Every structure is written in C-alpha cells, then in structure tokens.
C-alpha positions in Angstrom: -138.5 122.1 318.6 -137.0 119.2 320.6 -133.2 119.0 320.0 -133.3 115.2 320.1 -135.8 115.0 317.2 -133.5 117.3 315.1 -130.3 115.4 316.0 -131.6 112.0 314.8 -132.4 112.8 311.1 -129.3 115.0 311.0 -127.1 112.1 312.2 -128.6 109.8 309.6 -127.9 112.3 306.8 -124.3 112.9 307.9 -123.6 109.2 308.4 -124.8 108.5 304.9 -122.6 111.2 303.5 -119.6 109.8 305.3 -120.2 106.4 303.8 -120.4 107.8 300.3 -117.3 109.9 300.8 -115.4 106.8 302.0 -116.4 104.7 299.0 -119.6 103.2 300.1 -120.4 100.0 301.9 -118.4 96.7 301.6 -121.1 95.4 299.3 -120.8 98.5 297.1 -117.1 97.9 296.8 -117.3 94.2 295.8 -116.1 93.7 292.2 -118.4 91.7 289.8 -117.3 88.1 289.5 -115.7 87.3 286.1 -117.6 84.7 284.1 -115.9 81.3 284.1 -115.8 81.2 280.3 -113.9 84.5 280.2 -111.4 83.2 282.8 -110.8 80.1 280.8 -110.4 82.0 277.6 -107.8 84.3 279.1 -105.9 81.4 280.8 -106.0 79.3 277.6 -105.0 82.1 275.2 -102.3 80.8 272.9 -102.1 77.3 274.5 -102.3 74.2 272.3 -101.1 70.6 271.9 -98.5 71.0 269.2 -98.2 67.3 268.4 -100.0 64.0 269.1 -98.2 61.1 267.5 -99.1 57.4 267.1 -95.9 55.4 267.3 -97.6 52.0 266.9 -101.0 50.4 266.8 -102.3 46.9 266.2 -105.1 44.5 266.8 -104.8 40.8 267.6 -107.7 38.4 268.6 -109.9 41.4 269.2 -107.5 43.3 271.5 -106.3 46.7 270.2 -103.2 48.3 271.6 -101.5 51.6 270.7 -99.0 54.0 272.0 -97.4 57.4 271.1 -96.2 60.8 272.3 -97.7 64.2 273.0 -96.2 67.7 273.3 -97.8 71.0 274.5 -97.0 74.6 273.6 -95.4 76.8 276.3 -97.8 77.8 279.1 -99.6 74.4 279.4 -98.3 72.0 282.0 -100.6 69.0 281.4 -102.7 67.3 278.7 -106.2 65.7 278.6 -106.4 62.7 276.3 -109.4 60.9 274.8 -109.3 57.5 273.0 -112.1 56.4 270.6 -112.5 53.5 268.2 -114.8 54.7 265.4 -117.6 56.7 267.1 -117.2 55.0 270.5 -115.3 56.8 273.2 -113.5 54.2 275.3 -111.5 56.2 277.9 -110.0 59.5 278.9 -107.0 60.4 281.0 -104.9 63.3 282.2 -101.1 63.4 282.0 -98.9 66.0 283.7 -96.0 67.7 282.0 -95.2 69.5 278.7 -94.3 66.3 276.8 -94.7 62.6 277.4 -96.0 59.2 276.2 -99.5 57.7 276.1 -100.8 54.2 275.9 -104.2 52.7 275.1 -105.6 49.2 275.0 -109.0 47.6 274.9 -110.7 44.3 274.0 -113.7 43.3 272.0 -112.7 45.0 268.8 -114.2 43.4 265.7 -111.9 42.3 262.8 -111.5 44.4 259.7 -110.3 48.0 259.5 -111.0 50.2 262.5 -110.2 53.9 263.1 -108.4 54.7 266.3 -109.0 58.4 267.2 -106.8 60.2 269.8 -107.8 63.7 270.9 -105.7 66.0 273.1 -106.4 69.2 274.9 -103.9 71.4 276.7 -104.4 71.9 280.5 -103.2 74.3 283.2 -102.8 73.0 286.7 -102.0 75.8 289.3 -100.1 75.5 292.6 -103.4 74.9 294.4 -104.2 71.9 292.2 -107.0 73.7 290.3 -107.3 72.2 286.8 -108.3 74.0 283.7 -108.9 72.2 280.4 -108.7 74.3 277.3 -111.7 72.7 275.6 -111.5 74.9 272.4 -107.9 73.9 271.6 -108.3 70.3 270.6 -105.8 68.4 268.5 -106.8 65.1 266.8 -105.0 62.3 265.1 -106.5 59.2 263.5 -104.9 55.9 262.5 -106.5 52.9 260.8 -105.8 49.6 262.6 -106.8 46.3 260.9 -107.0 42.7 261.8 -107.8 40.0 259.2 -111.2 38.4 259.5 -111.4 34.6 259.0 -114.2 32.2 258.0 -115.5 30.2 261.0 -118.2 27.5 261.0 -121.6 29.0 262.0 -124.4 26.5 261.6 -125.3 23.5 259.5 -128.8 22.9 258.0 -130.5 21.0 255.1 -130.9 23.6 252.3 -134.5 24.1 251.1 -136.1 21.8 253.7 -139.2 22.9 255.6 -138.3 26.0 257.5 -134.8 26.4 256.0 -133.8 28.8 253.2 -132.5 27.7 249.9 -128.7 27.3 249.5 -128.9 29.9 246.7 -129.8 32.5 249.4 -126.1 32.7 250.3 -122.9 33.1 248.3 -120.7 30.0 248.0 -117.7 29.7 250.3 -114.2 29.0 248.9 -112.8 25.4 249.2 -112.0 24.5 252.8 -113.1 27.9 254.0 -112.5 27.4 257.8 -109.6 29.7 258.9 -109.2 31.4 255.5 -109.0 35.2 255.4 -112.3 36.9 254.5 -113.9 40.3 254.2 -115.9 42.2 255.2 -116.7 41.4 258.8 -120.1 39.8 259.3 -120.3 38.2 255.8 -122.0 34.7 255.5 -121.2 32.0 252.9 -122.4 28.5 252.4 -120.5 25.3 251.7 -122.6 22.4 250.4 -122.1 19.0 251.8 -124.4 16.4 250.4 -128.0 17.0 251.5 -126.8 19.3 254.3 -124.9 22.5 254.1 -122.7 24.5 256.5 -122.9 28.3 256.9 -119.6 30.1 257.6 -119.3 33.5 259.3 -116.6 36.0 258.6 -115.3 37.1 262.0 
C-alpha cells in the first residue's frame, strides 16, 4: 500500500485527537452569552429608590410646578424619574448620584384637582458609561394639586328661539357669576338677561 495514502488519514485522526486533548477549537471554548434579563437581575439585586419626596406643588393659570428630593439605596449611583399628570406621561429624566433634587413644570393643566405622579427607578452607570435601569424596582409617589375654576362668559343666545335650546336646559348661574369660583371643571350655567341669556363656562 502507498505510504502517502496511509499517512493522510492517520494525520487527520491524530490532529483531531490533539484538538480534543487541548480543549477543542476556539468556538468550542466560547462560553454561552448570559441573557440580558439575567444580567440586569443580578446587577439590580437589592437596589431601590428608598425615598421620593414632593416638597411642594402648585398650579396657577394652568401652569403646574413641583419639586422634591430622591434617595437611592447603596449600590445605585443614579435615578430615572418619570412625571405624569393623571394618566398622561409628560417627561422623563435621569439624574446622577445617590441623592438629589428634582423639578417638574408644564403648562395647559385644566383647573380643578389633578394628580401629579412621580415614579423613580434606581440606575447603575459603570465606568464605561453603560447605563442600567432597574425596571422592576419602581417607587411611586402621588400628590393632588388643585387650582380653583372660575365662571367665564361663554356665549349669549335667545333662549327657546328657533334653533336655540330652552333656558331650562341649563342650571342657573349665581348672581354676577363672572370670576366666581366654580366646580367641577367644564360645567355650564345660564344667566337670564331679558329676552337673551348668557352661558357661562367653568374653567
């Protein structure tokens, strides 16, 4: 038999055995990548926002403003904050540190009582700038902020005339309603004035 024909398969077998003995190929040695959820779970273990405080909140002429403080448990070095009025999320932000202050303001808030909701999540920012938000460790605080509604002239019309509703379709306004405090937001009332009447809107 030809020596070269024997040497080739023998070499292939021996080379394969050497690879196995040395631990296999580089691909065989690669460790399976840890799922992101597991990494976050381990990194966030025991982390929390220990307090989220509203120091003050108010609304004036439709502009709401509020401020407060936050503190994280040891291990976290930042916080993610979310601000909502009722069910509407207005903004989010990140603040670095283990404790600090926050501030929120927005316009277009209707009069009457409104719930300001502040949510906070602990974060970890490593030396490379990678940011991890511990989404399962949310802390929430809610405060009710109210601004008085006032009667304002809405529209005048002749009650009961063709195409116009009867005056009895609306509750009567108090005397000299313009500017008086009213509730709830969006209410209509009517003030009779001779053959014409003025609708007032609570806003």
